[in-house]
C-alpha positions in Angstrom: 144.0 91.8 32.9 142.3 90.7 29.8 139.7 92.7 27.7 136.8 91.0 29.4 137.5 92.5 32.9 138.2 95.8 31.1 134.8 95.9 30.0 131.8 97.3 31.7 132.0 95.6 35.2 128.4 96.3 35.5 127.1 94.0 33.0 129.5 91.4 33.7 128.4 91.2 37.5 124.6 91.4 36.6 125.1 88.4 34.2 127.0 86.2 37.0 123.5 85.6 38.7 120.9 85.6 36.1 119.1 82.2 36.0 119.8 81.6 32.2 118.7 78.5 30.0 122.4 78.7 29.2 123.7 78.2 32.4 121.7 75.3 32.7 122.7 73.7 29.6 126.5 74.4 30.1 128.0 71.2 31.3 131.7 72.2 29.9 133.2 72.1 33.5 132.0 68.6 34.3 135.0 66.5 32.9 137.4 69.0 35.0 135.2 68.7 37.8 135.4 64.9 37.9 139.1 65.1 37.6 139.3 67.6 40.7 137.5 65.1 42.8 139.6 62.1 41.3 142.9 63.9 42.1 141.7 65.5 45.3 142.8 68.8 44.1 142.1 70.7 47.4 144.1 68.3 49.4 147.1 69.0 47.6 150.1 71.2 48.2 150.4 74.6 46.3 152.8 73.2 43.8 150.7 70.2 43.2 147.9 72.4 42.7 149.8 74.5 40.0 150.6 71.6 38.3 147.3 70.3 38.1 145.9 73.5 36.4 148.7 73.4 33.7 148.2 69.7 33.2 144.3 70.4 33.0 144.7 73.3 30.4 146.3 70.9 28.0 143.4 68.4 28.4 140.8 70.6 28.7 141.9 74.1 26.9 140.6 76.9 28.9 137.8 79.0 27.4 137.4 82.8 27.6 134.2 82.3 29.4 131.7 80.0 30.6 131.5 77.2 33.5 134.8 75.8 32.5 136.5 79.0 32.6 134.7 79.8 35.9 135.9 76.5 37.3 139.7 77.3 36.2 139.1 80.6 38.2 137.9 78.7 41.4 141.1 76.5 40.9 143.3 79.7 40.9 141.4 81.2 44.1 142.7 78.2 46.0 146.1 79.0 44.9 145.7 82.4 45.6 144.4 81.6 49.0 147.3 79.2 49.8 149.8 81.8 49.2 147.9 84.3 51.2 148.0 81.8 54.2 151.6 81.2 54.0 152.1 85.2 53.9 153.2 85.5 50.3 150.9 88.5 49.2 153.0 89.0 46.1 152.4 85.7 44.7 148.7 85.7 45.9 148.0 89.0 43.8 149.5 87.5 40.5 146.9 84.5 41.0 144.2 86.9 41.8 145.3 88.8 38.7 145.0 85.8 36.4 140.9 85.6 37.2 139.0 86.5 34.2 135.6 85.4 34.8 132.8 87.3 36.4 132.1 84.4 39.1 136.0 84.1 39.6 136.5 88.0 40.0 133.8 88.2 42.6 134.9 85.1 44.5 138.5 85.9 44.6 138.1 89.3 45.9 135.5 88.2 48.6 138.0 84.9 50.1 141.0 87.5 49.9 139.0 90.4 51.9 137.5 87.9 54.1 141.3 86.6 55.1 142.6 89.8 55.2 140.1 91.3 57.7 140.4 88.1 59.7 144.4 88.6 59.5 144.2 92.5 60.8 140.8 94.2 60.8 142.0 97.5 61.4 145.2 97.3 59.1 143.5 95.8 56.1 140.0 97.3 56.1 140.9 100.4 53.8 142.5 97.8 51.5 139.5 95.5 51.3 137.0 98.3 51.0 139.1 100.0 48.1 139.2 96.8 46.4 135.6 96.0 46.6 134.3 99.3 46.1 134.0 99.2 42.3 132.4 96.1 42.1 129.8 97.2 44.6 129.1 100.6 43.2 128.5 98.7 39.8 126.1 96.2 41.3 124.5 99.0 43.5 123.9 101.3 40.5 122.4 98.7 38.5 120.1 97.4 41.4 118.7 101.3 42.0 118.1 101.4 38.2 116.4 98.6 37.5 116.7 96.1 40.4 119.0 93.8 38.2 122.1 92.2 39.9 120.5 91.6 43.1 122.0 88.3 44.1 125.5 89.9 43.4 124.6 92.8 45.4 123.5 90.8 48.4 126.4 88.7 48.3 129.0 91.3 48.5 127.2 93.3 51.4 128.5 91.3 54.1 132.1 91.5 53.7 131.9 95.2 52.3 129.9 96.4 55.1 132.1 94.9 57.7 135.1 96.8 56.1 133.1 100.0 56.2 132.0 99.6 60.0 135.5 99.1 60.8 136.4 102.2 59.1 133.3 103.9 60.6 131.8 105.0 57.5 128.5 105.1 58.7 127.0 107.0 56.0 128.0 104.8 53.4 126.8 101.7 55.2 123.1 103.7 55.3 123.5 104.4 51.6 124.6 100.8 50.3 121.9 98.8 52.6 118.9 101.2 52.1 117.8 100.0 48.9 118.2 96.5 49.6 116.3 96.7 53.0 113.5 98.2 51.3 113.5 95.8 48.4 113.6 92.7 50.7 110.6 93.6 52.9 112.9 95.1 55.7 115.3 92.2 55.8 118.4 91.1 53.9 118.7 87.5 52.2 122.3 87.1 53.6 121.5 87.7 57.1 119.9 84.3 57.2 123.1 82.4 55.3 125.2 84.3 58.0 123.4 83.2 61.0 123.3 79.5 59.5 126.8 79.2 58.8 128.3 80.8 61.9 128.5 78.9 65.3 126.1 80.1 67.9 129.3 80.8 70.1 130.8 82.8 67.0 128.0 84.9 66.3 128.0 88.7 67.0 125.0 91.2 66.5 127.3 93.3 64.2 127.1 90.3 61.8 123.7 91.4 60.8 122.9 93.5 58.1 119.7 95.0 59.5 121.7 95.8 62.7 124.4 97.8 60.9 121.8 99.6 58.8 119.6 100.5 62.0 123.1 101.6 63.6 124.2 103.5 60.6 120.7 105.4 60.5 121.0 106.2 64.3 124.7 107.4 63.7 123.5 109.6 60.5 120.9 111.5 62.7 117.9 109.6 61.9 116.8 108.3 65.3 113.2 107.4 64.4 114.3 105.5 61.3 116.9 103.7 63.2 114.2 102.5 66.0 111.8 101.4 63.2 114.5 99.3 62.0 116.1 97.9 65.5 112.5 97.4 66.8 111.2 95.2 63.4 114.2 93.0 64.2 113.4 92.7 67.8 109.7 92.2 67.4 110.0 89.6 64.5 112.4 87.6 66.6 115.5 88.1 64.5 117.4 89.5 67.8 115.9 89.3 71.0 119.4 90.1 73.0 119.8 92.5 75.6 122.1 94.5 73.7 119.3 95.4 71.0 117.1 96.2 73.5 119.5 98.6 74.7 119.7 100.2 71.6 116.1 100.5 71.1 115.8 102.1 74.5 118.6 104.6 73.3 117.1 105.5 70.3 113.8 105.8 71.8 115.1 108.5 74.3 116.1 110.6 71.4 113.0 111.0 70.0 109.9 113.2 71.3 107.4 110.7 72.3 109.8 107.6 71.5 108.3 105.3 73.8 104.6 106.0 72.4 106.1 105.5 69.0 108.0 102.1 69.7 104.6 101.0 71.2 102.8 102.2 68.2 105.3 99.9 66.3 105.0 97.0 68.6 101.0 97.1 68.4 101.3 97.1 64.4 103.6 94.3 64.4 101.1 92.1 67.1 98.3 92.9 65.1 100.2 91.4 61.8 101.2 88.4 63.9 97.4 87.7 65.1 96.1 88.2 61.6 98.7 85.6 60.4 97.6 83.1 63.0 94.0 83.6 61.9 94.3 82.9 58.2 96.8 80.2 59.2 93.7 78.2 61.2 91.6 79.1 58.7 93.3 77.6 55.6 95.2 74.7 57.1 94.5 70.9 58.1 96.5 68.7 60.4 97.7 65.2 59.2 94.1 63.5 59.9 92.1 66.3 58.2 91.3 68.0 60.8 91.2 72.2 60.9 93.9 73.6 63.0 92.2 74.9 66.4 94.6 77.7 67.9 91.8 77.9 70.8 93.1 74.8 72.3 96.7 76.8 72.1 95.7 80.0 73.7 97.8 80.5 76.7 100.7 78.7 75.5 104.1 79.3 74.2 104.0 77.9 70.9 106.8 76.7 68.4 106.5 77.0 64.7 108.8 74.3 63.2 109.4 74.5 59.9 111.0 71.3 58.4 110.6 68.8 55.4 111.3 65.1 55.1 114.2 66.0 52.5 115.8 68.3 55.1 118.2 66.2 57.0 119.3 69.1 59.5 115.6 69.3 60.3 114.9 66.2 61.0 118.5 65.6 62.9 116.8 68.3 65.3 113.9 66.0 65.8 115.2 64.1 68.8 116.1 67.1 70.8 112.8 68.5 70.0 111.1 65.7 71.2 113.1 65.9 74.3 112.1 69.5 75.3 108.4 68.8 74.2 108.4 65.8 76.8 110.0 68.1 79.3 107.7 71.3 78.6 104.4 70.2 77.2 102.8 70.0 80.8 104.0 73.7 81.5 102.3 75.4 78.8 104.4 74.6 75.7 103.2 73.2 72.2 104.7 72.8 68.8 103.0 73.0 65.5 105.2 71.2 62.3 104.8 73.1 59.2 106.4 71.0 56.5 107.4 72.0 52.8 107.6 69.0 50.4 109.4 69.1 47.4 107.9 66.2 45.1 106.1 67.0 42.0 102.6 65.5 42.8 100.2 66.2 45.9 100.0 62.4 46.3 103.9 62.0 46.7 104.2 65.2 48.9 101.6 63.8 51.3 103.3 60.4 51.1 106.4 61.7 52.0 105.3 64.2 54.7 103.0 61.4 56.4 106.2 58.7 56.4 108.5 61.2 58.0 106.3 61.9 60.9 105.8 58.0 61.5 109.5 57.5 61.2 110.7 60.5 63.4 107.7 59.6 65.7 106.7 63.3 66.2 103.5 63.6 68.6 102.7 67.3 68.0 100.3 69.0 65.6 101.7 68.8 62.0 100.4 70.8 58.9 101.6 70.6 55.2 102.1 74.0 53.7 101.9 72.8 50.3 98.2 71.9 51.0 95.9 75.1 50.5 98.9 77.2 50.0 97.2 79.8 47.4 95.2 80.5 50.6 97.9 80.8 53.0 101.7 80.1 52.6 103.2 79.8 55.9 106.9 79.8 54.7 106.1 83.1 52.8 104.0 85.0 55.6 106.7 84.2 58.3 109.7 84.8 55.9 111.1 81.5 56.0 113.9 81.2 53.6 116.3 78.5 55.2 115.8 75.1 56.8 115.4 74.4 59.5 113.7 77.4 61.0 111.8 77.7 64.2 109.9 80.4 65.3 108.6 80.7 68.9 105.3 82.6 69.9 104.5 83.9 73.3 101.2 83.1 75.2 99.5 85.8 73.2 100.6 84.6 69.7 103.5 87.1 69.4 106.9 86.2 68.0 109.7 86.5 70.6 112.1 84.0 68.7 113.4 83.0 65.4 116.1 80.1 65.4 117.5 79.4 62.0 119.9 76.2 61.4 120.1 73.4 63.6 122.7 74.9 66.1 120.6 78.0 66.8 117.7 76.0 66.7 118.5 73.4 69.4 120.9 74.7 71.9 119.6 78.4 71.8 116.0 77.5 71.6 116.1 75.0 74.5 118.1 77.8 76.6 115.3 80.2 75.9 112.5 77.6 76.7 114.5 77.0 79.9 114.0 80.8 80.9 110.6 80.8 80.1 109.2 77.8 81.6 111.7 76.7 84.3 110.6 79.5 87.0 
């Protein structure tokens, strides 16, 4: 392994995810990227990929660092994965050891670790944990010190926590997740990505870092803190399954006055929900310039549909949403579309928004979050970090469901409405 890897891993990993001006100007990888596409590198055999790398290094000499060096490491990662899938771990390790950039070092270890856990969770968990631990400790220490390396820390947590969960290292799960949970306002950025990229039928509650954190607190003798984490997930609509309700009941039973404490948490969250709706109504106008009238929505189930004209999955969900609206609007269901537009000027944002509403034939209330955003930023207040996101409110304005991505926002949301309104 070259001197770059032998230097402080802490500094390397921090720099990977810093959005510097240099990173924006560095286009040294573009000729190689064009060649990768032209030669269909990822469709080739392992031998063809190795030959491609050797030939490309003659045409585009590989530097020690920078985007071109990182791109070569991405190619090596692909060869490594080919050997892993073929059962040749010796050759796979040789290619992993050739990686020498910050980006490559993280990606190859995460790719290899995910493959090994999928191959044999119990048998390979200790190997994956030991391989990731030095990197995780480096970014964890940096994050605790000054908040740096946050993206690297967040990126590594899902796989590392999974290995710790398999090994039943609950105290270490709590240790690694605590600073991220507090820093990000009682949530984990990677949870949204995990939920979005996982098919609904494949998603498990244990894929959620908040759930792992709550369970680790319970396992290490902190039932009150565990209840707080699990209740927050449930009350903000992140998870509303029977499984998490059972966990909440179990942790409540461990605490003197546990039921009263859970009610206190519930009341606090619901007060916040109502305050958000009040601020929303006071600051937003619909597509016709009229104030949002929440009194007309009183006693109805309301869906907050976060979307944008630029978001193809958002708009792809609209036909199904229109079907649900037609089916349930007379049974006490309403929708508020909350769009966020990306255009540089207010005029262009408004034009794109209104054009998309007409093109998609959306009959329900629409607001543009960009307008009066200084008074109320709906996406920020409702912690929307991915599109599409749909948030379901009960008849009292409390959050009872959160659906991220087209799959979860369609099928799962439709099932939820059926449970509530087809009685």
